[in-house]
C-alpha positions as CSV (number, residue, x, y, z in Angstrom):
1,M,66.3,80.0,194.6
2,K,68.5,81.2,191.8
3,F,71.6,79.4,190.2
4,C,74.6,80.4,188.0
5,P,74.4,78.8,184.3
6,L,78.2,79.0,184.3
7,C,79.2,77.3,187.5
8,S,76.0,75.7,188.5
9,A,76.0,77.3,192.1
10,F,72.9,78.0,194.0
11,Y,72.2,81.4,195.6
12,A,69.4,83.2,197.5
13,N,66.7,85.2,195.3
14,A,68.2,88.4,196.6
15,L,71.2,88.1,194.6
16,T,71.4,89.1,190.7
17,Y,75.0,88.0,189.7
18,C,77.1,85.2,190.7
19,P,79.9,86.4,193.2
20,D,82.6,84.1,191.7
21,D,82.3,84.6,187.9
22,G,79.7,87.6,187.5
23,T,77.4,85.5,185.4
24,E,73.8,86.8,185.7
25,L,71.7,84.2,187.9
26,T,68.8,82.4,186.7
27,R,65.6,81.7,188.9
28,T,64.6,78.1,189.1
29,H,61.3,76.7,190.3
30,D,62.4,73.1,190.2
31,P,62.0,71.7,193.6
32,Y,65.0,69.3,193.4
33,L,67.7,71.7,192.2
34,G,70.1,72.8,194.7
35,R,69.1,69.8,197.1
36,T,71.5,67.1,198.5
37,I,69.8,63.8,198.3
38,A,71.3,61.0,200.7
39,S,73.4,63.7,202.2
40,R,75.9,63.4,199.5
41,Y,74.4,63.9,195.8
42,R,73.8,67.5,195.4
43,L,71.6,68.3,192.2
44,V,73.2,70.9,190.0
45,K,71.7,70.7,186.9
46,R,68.6,69.3,185.1
47,L,69.5,67.0,182.3
48,G,66.2,65.7,181.0
49,S,62.8,64.8,182.2
50,G,60.0,62.4,181.2
51,G,56.7,60.7,182.1
52,M,58.1,58.6,184.9
53,S,61.4,60.5,186.1
54,T,63.6,63.5,186.0
55,V,67.4,63.1,185.7
56,Y,69.9,65.5,187.1
57,L,73.6,66.1,187.0
58,A,74.5,65.3,190.5
59,H,77.9,66.4,192.3
60,H,79.0,64.2,195.1
61,V,79.7,66.5,198.0
62,M,82.8,64.5,199.5
63,I,84.8,63.4,196.4
64,E,84.0,65.9,193.6
65,R,82.6,63.3,191.2
66,L,79.8,63.7,188.7
67,S,77.0,61.3,188.3
68,A,73.5,61.3,186.6
69,L,70.9,61.0,189.2
70,K,67.4,59.8,188.2
71,V,64.5,60.7,190.5
72,L,61.2,58.7,190.3
73,R,58.2,60.9,189.7
74,Q,56.7,62.2,193.1
75,D,53.5,60.7,192.7
76,L,54.7,57.2,191.6
77,S,57.1,57.6,194.7
78,R,54.2,57.5,197.0
79,H,53.0,54.0,195.8
80,P,55.1,51.1,197.5
81,V,54.8,49.0,194.5
82,H,56.1,51.4,192.1
83,R,59.1,52.3,194.2
84,E,59.9,48.6,194.7
85,R,59.9,47.9,191.1
86,F,61.9,51.0,190.3
87,L,64.7,49.7,192.8
88,R,64.4,46.1,191.9
89,E,64.9,46.8,188.2
90,A,67.9,49.0,189.0
91,R,69.4,46.0,191.0
92,A,69.0,43.8,188.0
93,V,70.6,46.3,185.6
94,N,73.4,46.9,188.1
95,R,74.2,43.1,188.0
96,I,74.6,43.3,184.1
97,N,77.8,45.4,184.6
98,H,78.9,45.5,180.8
99,P,81.0,48.3,179.4
100,N,78.4,49.2,176.9
101,I,75.6,49.8,179.3
102,V,75.3,52.7,181.7
103,E,76.2,51.7,185.1
104,I,74.1,52.2,188.2
105,S,76.2,52.8,191.3
106,D,73.7,53.4,193.8
107,L,70.2,53.4,194.4
108,G,67.7,54.0,197.4
109,E,65.2,56.2,199.1
110,A,66.1,59.2,200.9
111,D,64.5,62.7,201.5
112,G,61.2,61.6,200.3
113,V,62.4,60.3,196.8
114,A,63.4,57.2,195.2
115,Y,66.6,57.7,193.2
116,L,69.1,55.9,191.0
117,V,72.8,57.2,190.7
118,M,74.1,56.5,187.4
119,E,77.5,56.8,185.3
120,Y,77.4,60.3,183.7
121,V,78.2,60.1,180.0
122,D,79.1,63.5,178.7
123,G,78.4,62.8,174.9
124,P,75.5,63.2,172.5
125,T,72.8,60.7,172.1
126,L,72.6,58.5,168.8
127,H,69.5,60.6,168.0
128,E,71.4,63.8,168.1
129,E,74.0,62.3,165.8
130,L,71.6,61.0,163.3
131,N,70.3,64.5,163.0
132,A,73.2,65.3,160.8
133,G,72.3,62.4,158.5
134,P,72.9,58.7,158.2
135,F,76.4,57.1,159.2
136,P,78.8,55.1,156.9
137,W,77.7,51.5,157.0
138,Q,81.1,50.7,158.8
139,R,80.5,53.2,161.7
140,A,76.8,52.1,161.9
141,V,77.8,48.4,162.2
142,R,80.5,49.0,165.0
143,V,77.9,51.0,167.0
144,A,75.3,48.1,166.3
145,L,78.0,45.6,167.3
146,Q,78.3,47.2,170.8
147,M,74.7,47.3,171.2
148,A,74.2,43.7,170.4
149,G,76.9,42.8,173.0
150,A,75.0,44.8,175.7
151,L,71.7,43.3,174.8
152,G,73.3,39.9,174.8
153,R,74.5,40.2,178.4
154,A,71.4,41.8,179.6
155,H,69.0,39.1,178.0
156,Q,71.3,36.5,179.8
157,M,70.6,38.2,183.2
158,G,66.8,38.3,182.4
159,V,66.5,42.0,181.6
160,V,64.6,43.2,178.5
161,H,65.1,47.0,177.5
162,R,61.7,47.2,175.9
163,D,62.5,50.8,174.7
164,L,65.5,50.7,172.7
165,K,65.8,53.8,170.4
166,P,68.3,56.4,169.5
167,E,67.6,58.6,172.6
168,N,68.6,55.9,174.7
169,V,71.9,55.2,173.0
170,L,74.8,57.6,174.3
171,L,77.8,57.9,172.3
172,D,81.1,58.5,174.3
173,K,83.3,59.7,171.6
174,Q,87.0,58.5,171.7
175,P,89.8,59.6,169.5
176,P,90.7,56.9,166.9
177,N,93.5,54.9,167.8
178,T,96.2,53.2,165.5
179,A,94.5,49.8,165.8
180,S,91.0,51.1,165.0
181,V,92.3,52.7,161.7
182,A,94.3,49.5,160.8
183,A,91.4,47.4,161.4
184,Y,89.0,49.4,159.1
185,P,91.5,51.0,156.6
186,S,88.7,51.8,153.8
187,A,86.2,53.2,156.4
188,V,85.0,56.8,155.3
189,E,85.5,57.9,158.8
190,V,87.4,56.7,161.8
191,V,85.2,58.0,164.7
192,H,85.4,55.5,167.6
193,D,82.1,55.6,169.3
194,R,82.0,54.0,172.8
195,V,78.3,53.0,172.9
196,K,76.4,53.3,176.3
197,L,72.8,52.0,176.5
198,T,70.7,53.6,179.1
199,D,67.2,53.3,180.7
200,F,67.3,49.4,181.0
201,G,64.1,48.1,182.1
202,I,63.0,51.0,184.1
203,A,59.7,51.4,182.4
204,K,58.8,48.1,183.8
205,I,57.5,49.9,186.9
206,L,54.4,50.6,185.0
207,D,51.9,47.5,184.4
208,E,51.5,46.8,180.7
209,P,48.4,48.8,179.7
210,A,45.8,47.9,177.0
211,L,46.5,49.4,173.5
212,T,44.0,52.0,173.3
213,V,44.0,55.7,172.2
214,G,43.3,56.9,175.7
215,E,46.0,54.8,177.5
216,H,49.7,54.7,177.3
217,L,51.5,52.2,175.2
218,F,55.0,51.4,176.4
219,G,57.5,52.4,173.9
220,T,58.4,54.3,170.7
221,P,56.2,54.2,167.5
222,G,58.6,53.0,164.9
223,Y,60.8,50.9,167.3
224,I,58.2,48.7,169.0
225,A,58.3,45.1,168.0
226,P,55.1,44.0,166.1
227,E,54.2,41.2,168.7
228,Y,53.8,43.7,171.4
229,L,51.6,46.0,169.3
230,S,49.3,42.6,168.8
231,G,49.2,42.3,172.6
232,S,52.0,39.8,173.1
233,T,54.6,40.1,175.9
234,S,57.9,41.7,175.0
235,D,60.9,39.1,175.1
236,P,64.5,39.4,174.2
237,R,63.6,39.2,170.4
238,S,61.5,42.3,170.8
239,D,64.8,44.1,171.6
240,L,66.3,42.6,168.5
241,Y,63.5,44.1,166.3
242,S,64.4,47.6,167.8
243,L,68.0,47.0,167.1
244,G,67.2,46.3,163.6
245,V,65.2,49.6,163.4
246,I,68.2,51.5,164.7
247,L,70.7,49.9,162.4
248,Y,68.2,50.6,159.5
249,E,68.1,54.2,160.5
250,M,71.8,54.4,161.0
251,T,72.5,53.4,157.5
252,T,69.7,55.0,155.6
253,G,68.7,58.1,157.8
254,V,65.0,57.2,157.8
255,L,62.7,54.4,159.5
256,P,61.7,51.3,157.7
257,Y,58.0,52.5,157.0
258,D,56.8,55.3,155.1
259,A,54.3,56.4,157.8
260,R,53.6,58.9,160.5
261,G,51.9,59.0,163.9
262,G,49.2,56.4,164.5
263,A,50.0,54.8,160.9
264,L,53.6,54.4,162.0
265,L,52.8,52.6,165.2
266,A,50.5,50.0,163.2
267,A,52.6,49.8,160.2
268,P,54.6,46.6,161.2
269,L,51.3,44.8,161.6
270,H,50.0,45.1,158.0
271,S,53.1,45.9,155.8
272,L,56.5,45.1,155.1
273,P,59.7,47.5,155.8
274,V,60.8,49.1,152.7
275,P,64.2,47.4,151.8
276,P,67.3,49.7,152.8
277,S,68.6,49.4,148.9
278,Q,65.3,51.2,148.0
279,R,66.4,54.0,150.2
280,V,70.2,54.0,149.5
281,P,71.6,52.9,146.2
282,L,74.4,50.2,146.3
283,Y,73.5,49.1,149.8
284,F,75.7,46.3,151.1
285,R,73.6,43.0,150.4
286,D,74.8,41.2,153.3
287,L,73.8,43.9,155.6
288,E,70.5,44.4,154.1
289,E,69.7,40.6,154.6
290,L,70.5,41.0,158.4
291,V,68.4,44.2,158.7
292,L,65.3,42.6,157.3
293,Q,65.8,39.5,159.0
294,L,66.0,41.8,162.4
295,L,62.8,43.4,161.2
296,A,60.9,40.1,160.5
297,R,57.2,40.2,161.8
298,D,57.5,36.8,163.3
299,P,59.9,37.0,166.2
300,G,60.9,33.2,165.2
301,D,62.2,34.5,162.0
302,R,64.7,36.8,163.7
303,P,68.2,35.8,164.8
304,A,68.2,33.3,167.6
305,D,69.8,35.9,170.0
306,A,71.9,39.0,170.5
307,F,74.9,36.9,170.2
308,A,74.0,35.6,166.8
309,V,73.6,39.2,165.7
310,Q,77.1,40.0,167.0
311,D,78.4,37.2,164.9
312,A,76.8,38.5,161.8
313,L,78.1,42.0,162.5
314,V,81.5,40.8,163.0
315,Y,81.4,38.8,159.8
316,L,80.2,42.0,157.9
317,L,83.3,43.8,159.1
318,R,85.8,41.1,158.5
319,S,84.5,40.7,154.9
320,E,85.8,44.2,154.4
321,T,89.0,43.7,156.3
322,D,89.9,40.5,154.6
323,G,89.8,41.9,151.3
324,A,86.7,40.5,149.9
325,P,84.5,43.3,148.5
326,P,81.1,43.7,149.8
327,Q,78.2,42.5,147.7
328,L,76.0,45.4,146.9
329,S,72.1,45.1,146.4
330,L,71.0,46.6,143.0
331,T,67.3,46.6,144.0
332,P,65.5,49.4,141.9
333,S,65.3,52.7,143.8
334,A,62.2,53.9,142.4
335,T,60.7,54.4,145.8
336,R,63.5,55.9,147.4
337,I,62.6,58.9,149.7
338,S,65.3,61.5,150.7
339,F,66.6,61.8,154.2
340,A,65.3,65.4,154.3
341,S,61.8,64.4,153.6
342,Q,61.9,61.8,156.4
343,R,63.2,63.9,159.1
344,G,59.7,64.8,160.2
345,V,58.8,61.0,160.6
346,R,61.9,60.8,163.0
347,E,61.3,63.6,165.0
348,D,57.6,62.7,165.5
349,A,58.5,59.3,167.0
350,Q,58.0,60.1,170.6
351,T,58.2,57.7,173.5
352,M,54.8,57.1,174.7
353,I,55.9,56.6,178.3
354,E,59.0,58.6,178.7
355,A,60.6,61.1,176.0
356,S,63.8,62.1,177.4
357,L,65.2,65.6,176.7
358,P,68.8,65.7,175.3
359,A,71.3,66.2,178.0
360,A,72.7,69.7,178.3
361,P,76.6,70.0,178.3
362,S,77.9,70.5,181.8
363,A,80.2,73.3,182.9
364,L,81.6,71.2,185.7
365,Y,84.6,68.8,185.3
366,A,84.6,65.5,187.2
367,R,87.5,65.7,189.6
368,Q,88.6,62.2,190.7
369,T,90.4,61.8,193.8
370,S,91.2,58.9,196.2
371,D,92.7,61.3,199.0
372,L,89.4,61.7,200.8
373,S,91.2,62.4,204.0
374,A,92.7,65.5,202.5
375,A,89.4,66.9,201.6
376,A,88.1,66.2,204.8
377,A,91.2,68.0,206.5
378,L,90.9,71.0,204.1
379,G,87.3,71.6,205.4
380,T,88.3,71.5,209.2
381,V,91.3,73.8,208.5
382,R,88.8,76.6,207.4
383,W,86.9,76.3,210.6
384,H,90.2,76.3,212.6
385,E,90.9,79.6,210.7
386,A,87.5,81.0,211.5
387,L,87.9,80.1,215.2
388,A,91.3,81.7,215.5
389,E,89.8,84.9,214.2
390,V,87.1,84.7,216.8
391,E,89.6,83.9,219.5
392,T,91.8,86.7,218.6
393,A,88.7,89.2,218.9
394,I,87.8,87.7,222.3
395,A,91.4,88.5,223.5
396,V,91.3,92.1,222.1
397,A,88.0,92.5,223.7
398,Q,89.3,91.4,227.1
399,R,92.4,93.9,226.8
400,R,89.8,96.8,225.9
401,N,87.7,96.1,229.0
402,W,84.8,95.0,227.1
403,P,81.8,94.4,229.4
404,S,82.8,91.3,231.4
405,G,79.4,89.5,231.0
406,Q,79.6,89.7,227.3
407,V,83.3,88.8,227.0
408,E,82.7,85.7,229.6
409,R,79.9,84.5,227.3
410,A,81.8,85.0,224.2
411,A,84.6,82.9,225.6
412,E,82.2,80.4,226.9
413,L,80.7,80.0,223.4
414,G,84.3,79.9,221.8
415,L,85.1,76.8,224.1
416,L,81.9,75.3,223.0
417,A,82.9,76.0,219.3
418,R,86.3,74.3,219.9
419,A,84.6,71.1,221.2
420,K,82.3,71.1,218.2
421,L,85.3,71.5,216.0
422,A,87.0,68.6,217.6
423,S,83.8,66.3,216.8
424,L,83.8,67.6,213.4
425,E,87.3,66.6,212.8
426,R,86.6,63.0,214.2
427,V,83.4,62.6,212.1
428,S,85.2,63.9,209.1
429,R,87.9,61.2,209.4
430,A,85.0,58.7,209.7
431,V,83.3,60.1,206.6
432,A,86.6,59.6,204.6
433,A,87.2,56.2,205.8
434,Q,83.3,55.3,205.2
435,Q,83.5,56.8,201.6
436,E,86.7,54.7,200.8
437,L,85.1,51.6,202.0
438,V,81.8,52.4,199.8
439,D,84.3,53.0,197.0
440,A,86.2,49.7,197.5
441,L,82.9,47.6,197.6
442,E,81.7,49.3,194.5
443,A,85.1,48.6,192.7
444,E,84.8,44.9,194.1
445,G,81.4,44.5,192.8
446,R,82.4,46.0,189.3
447,E,85.3,43.7,189.1
448,F,83.8,40.4,190.0
449,R,80.5,41.2,188.0
450,A,82.6,42.1,184.9
451,S,84.8,38.9,185.4
452,I,81.9,36.5,185.7
453,G,79.9,38.5,183.1
454,R,82.7,37.9,180.5
455,A,82.6,34.1,181.5
456,I,79.1,33.9,181.0
457,D,79.3,35.9,177.7
458,E,81.7,33.3,176.3
459,L,79.6,30.4,177.3
460,V,76.4,31.9,175.9
461,V,78.2,32.5,172.6
462,D,79.3,29.0,172.4
463,R,75.8,27.8,173.5
464,S,74.3,30.2,170.7
465,R,76.5,28.7,168.1
466,A,75.8,25.0,169.1
467,R,71.9,25.7,169.2
468,A,72.3,27.2,165.6
469,H,74.3,24.1,164.5
470,R,71.8,21.7,166.0
471,E,68.9,23.7,164.3
472,A,70.8,23.7,161.0
473,V,71.1,19.9,161.3
474,A,67.5,19.2,162.2
475,R,66.6,21.3,159.0
476,R,68.8,19.3,157.0
477,L,67.5,16.0,158.4
478,A,63.8,17.3,157.6
479,S,64.7,18.3,154.1
480,M,66.1,14.7,153.5
481,Q,62.8,13.2,155.0
482,D,60.9,15.1,152.4
483,G,62.8,13.7,149.4
484,P,61.8,10.8,147.3
485,P,61.6,7.4,148.9
486,A,64.2,5.9,146.7
487,E,66.6,8.7,147.7
488,R,65.9,8.3,151.4
489,R,66.7,4.7,151.2
490,S,69.9,5.2,149.4
491,D,73.2,4.1,151.2
492,A,74.6,7.7,150.9
493,A,71.2,9.0,152.5
494,L,71.3,6.6,155.3
495,W,74.8,7.3,156.1
496,E,74.2,11.0,155.9
497,S,71.2,10.7,158.0
498,A,73.2,8.6,160.7
499,A,75.9,11.1,160.9
500,L,73.7,14.1,161.0
501,S,71.8,12.4,163.9
502,E,74.9,11.7,165.8
503,E,76.2,15.4,165.0
504,G,72.8,16.8,166.3
505,G,72.9,14.8,169.5
506,S,76.4,16.1,170.3
507,S,75.4,19.4,169.6
508,E,72.4,18.9,172.2
509,V,74.6,17.5,174.8
510,A,77.1,20.3,174.3
511,E,74.1,22.9,174.6
512,A,73.0,21.2,177.9
513,D,76.5,21.3,179.2
514,L,76.9,25.0,178.4
515,T,73.5,25.8,179.8
516,F,74.5,23.9,183.2
517,Q,77.6,26.1,183.3
518,I,75.9,29.3,182.7
519,D,73.2,28.5,185.2
520,H,76.0,27.8,187.7
521,L,77.9,31.0,187.0
522,Q,74.7,32.9,187.4
523,R,73.8,31.4,190.6
524,S,77.5,32.4,192.0
525,L,76.8,36.2,190.6
526,Q,73.5,36.2,192.5
527,E,74.8,35.0,195.6
528,R,77.8,37.5,195.7
529,N,75.7,40.3,194.6
530,L,73.4,39.7,197.4
531,T,76.3,39.6,199.9
532,L,77.8,42.7,198.3
533,E,74.6,44.7,198.5
534,G,74.2,43.9,202.1
535,S,77.7,45.3,202.7
536,L,76.9,48.2,200.6
537,V,73.6,49.2,202.2
538,E,75.3,48.9,205.7
539,A,78.4,51.1,204.6
540,A,76.2,53.7,202.7
541,G,73.9,53.9,205.9
542,A,77.0,54.7,208.0
543,L,78.1,57.2,205.4
544,E,74.9,59.0,205.2
545,G,74.6,58.9,209.1
546,S,78.3,60.6,209.3
547,L,77.3,63.1,206.6
548,A,74.1,64.1,208.4
549,A,76.3,64.6,211.6
550,I,78.8,66.9,209.9
551,R,75.8,68.9,208.6
552,H,74.4,69.2,212.2
553,L,78.0,70.1,213.7
554,T,78.5,72.7,210.9
555,C,75.1,74.3,211.6
556,E,76.1,74.2,215.3
557,L,79.6,75.8,214.6
558,D,77.9,78.6,212.3
559,R,75.4,79.4,215.1
560,L,78.2,79.6,217.8
561,V,80.6,81.7,215.8
562,A,77.7,83.9,214.9
563,E,76.7,84.4,218.5
564,V,80.2,85.2,219.5
565,C,80.5,87.8,217.0
566,E,77.3,89.3,218.1
567,Q,78.4,89.5,221.7
568,L,81.6,91.2,220.5
569,G,80.1,93.5,217.8
570,E,82.2,92.0,215.4
571,P,81.5,90.9,211.7
572,P,81.7,87.1,211.0
573,P,85.1,85.8,209.8
574,A,85.5,85.8,206.1
575,T,86.3,82.1,206.0
576,R,82.6,81.4,207.3
577,R,81.5,82.1,203.8
578,A,83.4,79.4,202.2
579,P,82.5,76.0,204.2
580,P,84.1,72.7,203.6
581,P,83.5,71.4,200.3
582,F,81.5,68.5,201.3
583,I,79.0,70.5,203.3
584,E,75.9,71.5,201.7
585,P,75.9,75.3,201.5
586,G,72.8,77.4,202.8
587,P,71.0,79.8,200.7
588,G,73.3,82.5,199.5
589,R,76.6,80.6,200.2
590,R,78.7,78.3,198.1
């Protein structure tokens, strides 16, 4: 099979140039390119591949919508356990529904493959942006702020990323608006990056292997948390370590350790990160403290959760906009290493399980439309035109005394084609209605997940602050107990101790109450998700069946019209070379 690099259409190997735009066709040996998965996702371009899966740009054949479709590796697809984990993780990710996480809109098994349909983000990865050098600290903090919000929601839903790295952070660049410029007036640049995290939890389909040279270690050297390297299980604080590495890299252009390969992998176990101020003179001191706290070897020394990181990042931005000059760290920079000399370290940091290739820019443009009935009508109109040509040819043959047997056979086939076309019209209308139902259910899911998710976020932020306050009170009480006996027995100490104990108890009660509310909302979210998933499976199954029926009817019409033309010795109608836009073309046709 060959495809056109410009319009992404597929043609038979016999053709050399694209009939539409004249571009020279390229041969592809990818077995998935050009295929239609689940009767509606046509794979038009390969975006990237890795150890577990391949990602394609998918064109929805009914509504002209672009998505990114991830196909599980074929050998893994043959194992029921791997397939089920792949799909289960996708369901968990889909429930997060956060604006800074790539949405998964569909998943399933069809045509012999397990697949996920994801939001298509036509923008660079953070890795690609960092190739041009480090960011101004304001831009780095704004990117990290969105990442922390996404991680906070995911962790609350029980999902740990485990492979957070610049390649898995997509930047959908937006033009700066007045509000963003006003909010950060002294920023060196005003690029507005809308962050989208991807590949959430997908690598969990593989069991955690032993840390040996001959086996795979999940994650990317330089970004793997030290506790995972030492054999402990990853938890949300492992993602916070990776976030710290990325924030370090965004502001310095390098990784926290001066090492490569296996030494880079083991560096967090036996050495401390190089302070950012040794890489960059006049580094923002408060930012350096946060980065080093995120990179702490002991997970207990890192921030309590992603929402605490969010609070810290917001404070950093406000310290600038409120007029307070940022404090700079003046640590001697004798060991500073330039960005150029560290480029190799960054490029060598490959994911051990899945190294995604950067997405190629698409020549297609998403055409969103809600008028699905019009799309269906357009397809059947073309067949009406084709049959009208055929019937005209039959009438001409009758007037010219064409052999009666052939004319009668052609007329009989024409009537059969008319009946098939009537069926095609009925099924096309059903497809439009079913697609509208699927879209409505997906929109309903996005709306309630976003609404409940925001409510959970607010409660979790409050709980995070209550927990931090309770822990601060406990530390103050512990420090008072360590004081001299005379001081501990003083009236002031006793009054302060009593007040702190009451304050700590109130914080504990508030934390318990917030936990109860969060659990209640999560149960509600889970129940509604299960109900919606059942409805979506049913609606998607009906849609898939109707699209299969359309393909069958289209093939039948194609065959009948060809046979009529053969009986009459006529060439096929020109309109047959342009079938409806929601029908998968055969080899050599659009």
